[in-house]
Backbone as a printed PyTorch tensor [residue, N CA C, xyz], in Angstrom:
tensor([[[  0.8420,  -1.1770,   0.0000],
         [  0.0000,   0.0000,   0.0000],
         [  0.8880,   1.2410,   0.0000]],

        [[  0.4860,   2.2160,  -0.7950],
         [  1.1890,   3.4920,  -0.8590],
         [  0.3510,   4.5360,  -0.1290]],

        [[  0.9930,   5.2500,   0.7800],
         [  0.3320,   6.3150,   1.5360],
         [  0.9170,   7.6600,   1.1400]],

        [[  0.0590,   8.6620,   1.1080],
         [  0.4570,  10.0480,   0.9180],
         [  0.1490,  10.7350,   2.2480]],

        [[  1.1460,  11.3420,   2.8510],
         [  0.9730,  11.8880,   4.2060],
         [  0.6870,  13.3870,   4.1570]],

        [[ -0.3440,  13.7890,   4.8860],
         [ -0.6930,  15.1950,   5.0330],
         [  0.1270,  15.7830,   6.1920]],

        [[  0.2090,  17.0820,   6.2410],
         [  0.9800,  17.7840,   7.2660],
         [  0.5210,  17.4120,   8.6730]],

        [[ -0.7850,  17.3740,   8.8950],
         [ -1.2680,  17.0760,  10.2420],
         [ -0.9760,  15.6310,  10.6480]],

        [[ -0.9280,  14.7210,   9.6900],
         [ -0.5930,  13.3300,  10.0040],
         [  0.8870,  13.2180,  10.3940]],

        [[  1.7550,  13.9490,   9.6750],
         [  3.1750,  13.9470,  10.0410],
         [  3.3560,  14.5200,  11.4480]],

        [[  2.6870,  15.6210,  11.7420],
         [  2.8120,  16.2530,  13.0630],
         [  2.3840,  15.2820,  14.1620]],

        [[  1.2880,  14.5760,  13.9480],
         [  0.8210,  13.6070,  14.9480],
         [  1.7540,  12.4040,  15.0530]],

        [[  2.3260,  11.9950,  13.9370],
         [  3.3330,  10.9250,  13.9500],
         [  4.4980,  11.3300,  14.8510]],

        [[  4.9490,  12.5700,  14.7200],
         [  6.0590,  13.0550,  15.5370],
         [  5.6710,  13.1840,  17.0050]],

        [[  4.3850,  13.3250,  17.2800],
         [  3.9050,  13.3750,  18.6710],
         [  3.7250,  11.9750,  19.2560]],

        [[  3.9680,  10.9470,  18.4360],
         [  3.9010,   9.5740,  18.9370],
         [  2.5800,   8.8660,  18.7100]],

        [[  1.7480,   9.3570,  17.8020],
         [  0.4610,   8.7270,  17.5160],
         [  0.6870,   7.3100,  16.9820]],

        [[  0.2370,   6.3180,  17.7600],
         [  0.4550,   4.9070,  17.4090],
         [ -0.2920,   4.4950,  16.1540]],

        [[ -1.4920,   5.0290,  15.9390],
         [ -2.2690,   4.6910,  14.7420],
         [ -1.4810,   5.0620,  13.4830]],

        [[ -0.9190,   6.2580,  13.4650],
         [ -0.1600,   6.7150,  12.3020],
         [  1.1310,   5.9200,  12.1710]],

        [[  1.8080,   5.7000,  13.2720],
         [  3.0520,   4.9120,  13.2440],
         [  2.7980,   3.5430,  12.6250]],

        [[  1.7350,   2.8740,  13.0440],
         [  1.4120,   1.5500,  12.5140],
         [  1.1090,   1.6010,  11.0200]],

        [[  0.3460,   2.6020,  10.5980],
         [  0.0290,   2.7400,   9.1700],
         [  1.2830,   3.0050,   8.3400]],

        [[  2.1580,   3.8700,   8.8260],
         [  3.3830,   4.1760,   8.0890],
         [  4.3000,   2.9650,   8.0100]],

        [[  4.3940,   2.2120,   9.0950],
         [  5.2390,   1.0170,   9.0960],
         [  4.7000,  -0.0560,   8.1590]],

        [[  3.3750,  -0.1220,   7.9950],
         [  2.7610,  -1.1300,   7.1270],
         [  2.8130,  -0.7360,   5.6490]],

        [[  3.0780,   0.5170,   5.3650],
         [  3.0730,   1.0020,   3.9830],
         [  4.2930,   0.5160,   3.2210]],

        [[  4.0820,   0.2450,   1.9390],
         [  5.2010,  -0.0910,   1.0490],
         [  5.9540,   1.1710,   0.6560]],

        [[  5.2030,   2.2580,   0.5240],
         [  5.7880,   3.5360,   0.1370],
         [  5.0290,   4.6570,   0.8370]],

        [[  5.7550,   5.6920,   1.2450],
         [  5.1570,   6.8810,   1.8440],
         [  5.5610,   8.0770,   0.9830]],

        [[  4.5580,   8.7540,   0.4740],
         [  4.7890,   9.9200,  -0.3760],
         [  4.5700,  11.1770,   0.4480]],

        [[  5.5310,  12.0840,   0.3690],
         [  5.4380,  13.3820,   1.0370],
         [  5.3270,  14.4400,  -0.0640]],

        [[  4.1430,  15.0200,  -0.2360],
         [  4.0090,  16.0710,  -1.2510],
         [  4.9040,  17.2750,  -0.9390]],

        [[  5.4320,  17.8890,  -1.9890],
         [  6.2620,  19.0830,  -1.8010],
         [  5.5020,  20.1540,  -1.0280]],

        [[  4.1810,  20.1960,  -1.2000],
         [  3.3590,  21.1800,  -0.4810],
         [  3.4140,  20.9180,   1.0180]],

        [[  3.3820,  19.6620,   1.4100],
         [  3.4920,  19.2990,   2.8320],
         [  4.8470,  19.7470,   3.3680]],

        [[  5.9000,  19.5530,   2.5930],
         [  7.2260,  20.0230,   3.0370],
         [  7.2150,  21.5290,   3.2660]],

        [[  6.5710,  22.2540,   2.3650],
         [  6.4690,  23.7070,   2.5380],
         [  5.7310,  24.0810,   3.8120]],

        [[  4.6150,  23.3990,   4.0700],
         [  3.8620,  23.6750,   5.2940],
         [  4.6900,  23.3290,   6.5300]],

        [[  5.4230,  22.2240,   6.4790],
         [  6.2680,  21.8520,   7.6180],
         [  7.3680,  22.8790,   7.8400]],

        [[  8.0380,  23.2940,   6.7730],
         [  9.1020,  24.2910,   6.9180],
         [  8.5660,  25.6110,   7.4570]],

        [[  7.3790,  25.9850,   7.0340],
         [  6.7680,  27.2220,   7.5620],
         [  6.5140,  27.0840,   9.0580]],

        [[  5.9650,  25.9550,   9.4560],
         [  5.7170,  25.7240,  10.8790],
         [  6.9980,  25.6770,  11.6870]],

        [[  8.0120,  25.0230,  11.1340],
         [  9.2970,  24.9250,  11.8340],
         [  9.9190,  26.3010,  12.0120]],

        [[  9.8200,  27.1530,  10.9850],
         [ 10.4230,  28.4880,  11.0420],
         [  9.7950,  29.3390,  12.1400]],

        [[  8.5530,  29.0260,  12.4790],
         [  7.8610,  29.7700,  13.5360],
         [  8.0060,  29.1230,  14.9050]],

        [[  8.7540,  28.0480,  14.9770],
         [  8.8840,  27.2650,  16.2030],
         [ 10.2050,  27.5410,  16.9030]],

        [[ 10.2090,  27.3380,  18.2000],
         [ 11.4610,  27.4550,  18.9560],
         [ 12.3140,  26.1930,  18.7920]],

        [[ 11.7440,  25.1530,  18.1540],
         [ 12.4530,  23.8840,  17.9360],
         [ 12.8380,  23.6840,  16.4640]],

        [[ 13.0480,  24.7630,  15.7510],
         [ 13.2830,  24.6680,  14.3080],
         [ 14.3960,  23.6890,  13.9540]],

        [[ 15.5480,  23.8060,  14.5830],
         [ 16.6730,  22.9390,  14.1990],
         [ 16.3840,  21.4690,  14.5120]],

        [[ 15.7460,  21.1960,  15.6340],
         [ 15.3920,  19.8200,  15.9990],
         [ 14.3760,  19.2660,  14.9960]],

        [[ 13.3640,  20.0710,  14.6810],
         [ 12.3440,  19.6360,  13.7250],
         [ 12.9460,  19.3560,  12.3550]],

        [[ 13.8660,  20.2020,  11.9090],
         [ 14.5080,  20.0040,  10.6160],
         [ 15.3330,  18.7150,  10.5980]],

        [[ 16.0420,  18.4420,  11.6710],
         [ 16.8300,  17.2030,  11.7520],
         [ 15.9280,  15.9790,  11.7370]],

        [[ 14.8240,  16.0380,  12.4970],
         [ 13.8910,  14.9090,  12.5340],
         [ 13.2370,  14.6950,  11.1660]],

        [[ 12.9150,  15.7770,  10.4770],
         [ 12.3420,  15.6620,   9.1420],
         [ 13.3490,  15.0380,   8.1790]],

        [[ 14.5990,  15.4520,   8.2610],
         [ 15.6350,  14.8850,   7.3840],
         [ 15.7550,  13.3800,   7.5890]],

        [[ 15.7060,  12.9440,   8.8340],
         [ 15.7700,  11.5050,   9.1300],
         [ 14.5590,  10.7940,   8.5260]],

        [[ 13.3710,  11.3720,   8.7050],
         [ 12.1500,  10.7850,   8.1520],
         [ 12.2480,  10.6660,   6.6320]],

        [[ 12.7140,  11.7200,   5.9740],
         [ 12.7920,  11.7190,   4.5160],
         [ 13.8330,  10.7360,   3.9800]],

        [[ 14.7970,  10.3600,   4.8110],
         [ 15.8150,   9.3940,   4.4000],
         [ 15.4040,   7.9540,   4.6810]],

        [[ 14.2390,   7.7670,   5.2970],
         [ 13.7420,   6.4270,   5.5860],
         [ 13.4590,   5.7090,   4.2730]],

        [[ 13.9070,   4.4610,   4.1400],
         [ 13.6080,   3.7160,   2.9120],
         [ 12.0980,   3.6730,   2.6530]],

        [[ 11.7240,   3.9280,   1.4070],
         [ 10.3190,   3.9190,   1.0220],
         [  9.6390,   5.2670,   1.1120]],

        [[ 10.3280,   6.2660,   1.6530],
         [  9.7570,   7.6190,   1.7460],
         [ 10.2870,   8.4340,   0.5710]],

        [[  9.3650,   9.0330,  -0.1920],
         [  9.7560,   9.8550,  -1.3320],
         [  9.0210,  11.1920,  -1.3050]],

        [[  9.6640,  12.1980,  -1.8680],
         [  9.0550,  13.5100,  -2.0020],
         [  8.4250,  13.5920,  -3.3860]],

        [[  7.1660,  14.0150,  -3.4400],
         [  6.4600,  14.1500,  -4.7170],
         [  6.4110,  15.6160,  -5.1160]],

        [[  7.0040,  15.9450,  -6.2550],
         [  6.9560,  17.3300,  -6.7330],
         [  5.6290,  17.6310,  -7.4210]],

        [[  5.4340,  18.8890,  -7.7470],
         [  4.2800,  19.2840,  -8.5400],
         [  4.7000,  19.1960, -10.0070]],

        [[  4.1780,  18.2000, -10.6800],
         [  4.4610,  18.0090, -12.1040],
         [  3.3730,  18.6750, -12.9330]],

        [[  3.5530,  18.6730, -14.2370],
         [  2.5310,  19.2430, -15.1150],
         [  1.2140,  18.4900, -14.9800]],

        [[  1.2660,  17.1630, -14.8770],
         [  0.0250,  16.3940, -14.7540],
         [ -0.6540,  16.6330, -13.4080]],

        [[  0.1310,  16.8560, -12.3470],
         [ -0.4460,  17.2080, -11.0440],
         [ -1.1210,  18.5730, -11.1390]],

        [[ -0.4800,  19.5160, -11.8250],
         [ -1.0570,  20.8530, -11.9920],
         [ -2.3730,  20.7940, -12.7730]],

        [[ -2.4310,  19.9550, -13.7950],
         [ -3.6730,  19.7890, -14.5610],
         [ -4.7650,  19.1890, -13.6830]],

        [[ -4.4040,  18.2030, -12.8780],
         [ -5.3740,  17.5780, -11.9660],
         [ -5.8670,  18.6060, -10.9430]],

        [[ -4.9480,  19.4400, -10.4470],
         [ -5.3040,  20.5100,  -9.5060],
         [ -6.3690,  21.4230, -10.1180]],

        [[ -6.1360,  21.8430, -11.3500],
         [ -7.0950,  22.7230, -12.0120],
         [ -8.4690,  22.0830, -12.1270]],

        [[ -8.5050,  20.8140, -12.5020],
         [ -9.7820,  20.1030, -12.6300],
         [-10.4650,  19.9460, -11.2790]],

        [[ -9.6830,  19.6440, -10.2380],
         [-10.2610,  19.5040,  -8.8940],
         [-10.8170,  20.8330,  -8.3930]],

        [[-10.0660,  21.9040,  -8.5800],
         [-10.5420,  23.2210,  -8.1390],
         [-11.8530,  23.5700,  -8.8360]],

        [[-11.9160,  23.3420, -10.1430],
         [-13.1420,  23.6230, -10.8910],
         [-14.3020,  22.7740, -10.3630]],

        [[-14.0510,  21.4780, -10.1710],
         [-15.0990,  20.5800,  -9.6980],
         [-15.6090,  20.9340,  -8.3140]],

        [[-14.6950,  21.2240,  -7.4040],
         [-15.0910,  21.5740,  -6.0420],
         [-15.8650,  22.8900,  -6.0070]],

        [[-15.4070,  23.8610,  -6.8070],
         [-16.1020,  25.1490,  -6.8480],
         [-17.4920,  24.9830,  -7.4520]],

        [[-17.5910,  24.2040,  -8.5200],
         [-18.8780,  23.9590,  -9.1670],
         [-19.8630,  23.2950,  -8.2080]],

        [[-19.3510,  22.3800,  -7.3770],
         [-20.2050,  21.6880,  -6.4100],
         [-20.4760,  22.5400,  -5.1700]],

        [[-19.8110,  23.6970,  -5.0830],
         [-19.9810,  24.5520,  -3.9150],
         [-19.3440,  23.9680,  -2.6660]],

        [[-18.2630,  23.2040,  -2.8530],
         [-17.5920,  22.5360,  -1.7290],
         [-16.0890,  22.8030,  -1.7490]],

        [[-15.6880,  24.0560,  -1.6800],
         [-14.2430,  24.3340,  -1.7120],
         [-13.5370,  23.7990,  -0.4700]],

        [[-12.2610,  23.5150,  -0.6430],
         [-11.3970,  23.1350,   0.4790],
         [-10.1450,  24.0050,   0.3790]],

        [[ -9.3200,  24.0650,   1.4210],
         [ -8.1240,  24.9040,   1.3590],
         [ -7.2460,  24.5750,   0.1440]],

        [[ -6.6990,  25.6100,  -0.4450],
         [ -5.9080,  25.4880,  -1.6710],
         [ -4.7780,  24.4700,  -1.5360]],

        [[ -4.0050,  24.5530,  -0.4540],
         [ -2.9050,  23.6010,  -0.3010],
         [ -3.4130,  22.1640,  -0.2560]],

        [[ -4.5860,  21.9610,   0.3120],
         [ -5.1330,  20.6150,   0.3780],
         [ -5.5640,  20.1060,  -0.9940]],

        [[ -5.9440,  21.0040,  -1.8840],
         [ -6.2500,  20.5780,  -3.2540],
         [ -4.9610,  20.1110,  -3.9380]],

        [[ -3.8670,  20.8090,  -3.6890],
         [ -2.5750,  20.3650,  -4.2320],
         [ -2.2000,  18.9870,  -3.6720]],

        [[ -2.3560,  18.8140,  -2.3700],
         [ -2.0200,  17.5330,  -1.7270],
         [ -2.8950,  16.4140,  -2.2920]],

        [[ -4.1810,  16.6890,  -2.4380],
         [ -5.0980,  15.7000,  -3.0120],
         [ -4.7020,  15.3680,  -4.4470]],

        [[ -4.2930,  16.3740,  -5.2020],
         [ -3.8810,  16.1530,  -6.5920],
         [ -2.6940,  15.2080,  -6.6700]],

        [[ -1.7570,  15.3690,  -5.7720],
         [ -0.5870,  14.4770,  -5.7460],
         [ -1.0050,  13.0680,  -5.3270]],

        [[ -1.8770,  12.9660,  -4.3250],
         [ -2.3380,  11.6400,  -3.8910],
         [ -3.0550,  10.9300,  -5.0410]],

        [[ -3.9170,  11.6370,  -5.7300],
         [ -4.6330,  11.0400,  -6.8560],
         [ -3.6870,  10.6720,  -7.9960]],

        [[ -2.7580,  11.5410,  -8.2850],
         [ -1.8060,  11.3030,  -9.3840],
         [ -0.9490,  10.0640,  -9.1280]],

        [[ -0.5920,   9.8470,  -7.8730],
         [  0.2800,   8.7160,  -7.5310],
         [ -0.5040,   7.4490,  -7.1810]],

        [[ -1.8130,   7.5820,  -7.0510],
         [ -2.6310,   6.4340,  -6.6680],
         [ -2.5020,   6.0720,  -5.2000]],

        [[ -2.0000,   7.0000,  -4.4060],
         [ -1.7820,   6.7490,  -2.9790],
         [ -3.0490,   7.0010,  -2.1720]],

        [[ -3.1210,   6.3480,  -1.0290],
         [ -4.1880,   6.6220,  -0.0560],
         [ -3.7140,   7.7900,   0.7960]],

        [[ -4.5730,   8.7880,   0.9640],
         [ -4.1940,   9.9850,   1.7130],
         [ -4.4170,   9.7770,   3.1980]],

        [[ -3.3920,  10.0470,   3.9700],
         [ -3.4220,   9.9200,   5.4180],
         [ -3.5600,  11.3120,   6.0150]],

        [[ -4.7570,  11.6260,   6.5830],
         [ -5.0180,  12.9790,   7.0670],
         [ -6.1090,  12.9800,   8.1310]],

        [[ -6.0840,  14.0060,   8.9530],
         [ -7.1640,  14.2420,   9.9190],
         [ -8.2580,  15.1340,   9.3210]],

        [[ -8.0150,  15.7140,   8.1560],
         [ -8.9570,  16.6460,   7.5350],
         [-10.0600,  15.8830,   6.8040]],

        [[-11.2720,  15.9780,   7.3130],
         [-12.3940,  15.2450,   6.7180],
         [-12.8700,  15.8510,   5.4060]],

        [[-12.4700,  17.0880,   5.0900],
         [-12.9270,  17.6810,   3.8300],
         [-12.3800,  16.9480,   2.6050]],

        [[-11.3680,  16.0980,   2.7680],
         [-10.8730,  15.3110,   1.6400],
         [-11.9330,  14.3300,   1.1360]],

        [[-12.9020,  14.0180,   1.9800],
         [-13.9830,  13.1230,   1.5680],
         [-14.8380,  13.7410,   0.4610]],

        [[-14.7580,  15.0330,   0.2820],
         [-15.5340,  15.7170,  -0.7640],
         [-14.9790,  15.4600,  -2.1600]],

        [[-13.7830,  14.9350,  -2.2410],
         [-13.1210,  14.7840,  -3.5320],
         [-13.4490,  13.4160,  -4.1260]],

        [[-14.1130,  13.4230,  -5.2800],
         [-14.4290,  12.1490,  -5.9290],
         [-13.1640,  11.3570,  -6.2450]],

        [[-13.2400,  10.0720,  -6.0830],
         [-12.1530,   9.1330,  -6.3870],
         [-11.0010,   9.1860,  -5.3630]],

        [[-11.1180,  10.0190,  -4.3520],
         [-10.0550,  10.1120,  -3.3400],
         [-10.1100,   8.8950,  -2.4350]],

        [[ -8.9860,   8.2270,  -2.2960],
         [ -8.8700,   7.1560,  -1.3190],
         [ -8.2500,   7.7850,  -0.0870]],

        [[ -9.0570,   7.9160,   0.9270],
         [ -8.7180,   8.7030,   2.1130],
         [ -8.7160,   7.7850,   3.3240]],

        [[ -7.6790,   7.8930,   4.1390],
         [ -7.6060,   7.1290,   5.3750],
         [ -7.9520,   8.0800,   6.5140]],

        [[ -9.2060,   8.0580,   6.9690],
         [ -9.5670,   8.9630,   8.0670],
         [ -8.8640,   8.5510,   9.3620]],

        [[ -8.3960,   9.5140,  10.0880],
         [ -7.6980,   9.2490,  11.3340],
         [ -8.5560,   9.6670,  12.5090]],

        [[ -8.3910,   8.9670,  13.6180],
         [ -9.1290,   9.2820,  14.8390],
         [ -8.5810,  10.5470,  15.4710]],

        [[ -9.4610,  11.4430,  15.8690],
         [ -9.0600,  12.6780,  16.5360],
         [ -8.8100,  12.4850,  18.0220]],

        [[ -9.1370,  11.3250,  18.5600],
         [ -9.0250,  11.1110,  20.0040],
         [ -7.6160,  10.9350,  20.4940]]])
């Protein structure tokens, strides 16, 4: 199974969430969208633990089976179609999340996230996480 990790899932993984740890360990591949990296770097820059967070992220990204997914032309085309579809249905979601969803769909990965608005996206394979 291939998983695409959202920013909030990575943050909870780093907090020791066993559900996420188990899912990541069971995955054949973990995809980290470039957008998620941007969100993480923004959060780290505002944190008093920036250097520690950056080191931990580097270790995570070097884990076998973890890859960074860039925004390709086909991802950008999928993004445009998703934005149009969501707007037409009157169900917008945050812009960065449309990019993340586009990468998950493009790679065929299951999206690992706490954000339930991903359920609005047709064809999205979404792994809902417990908020408890």
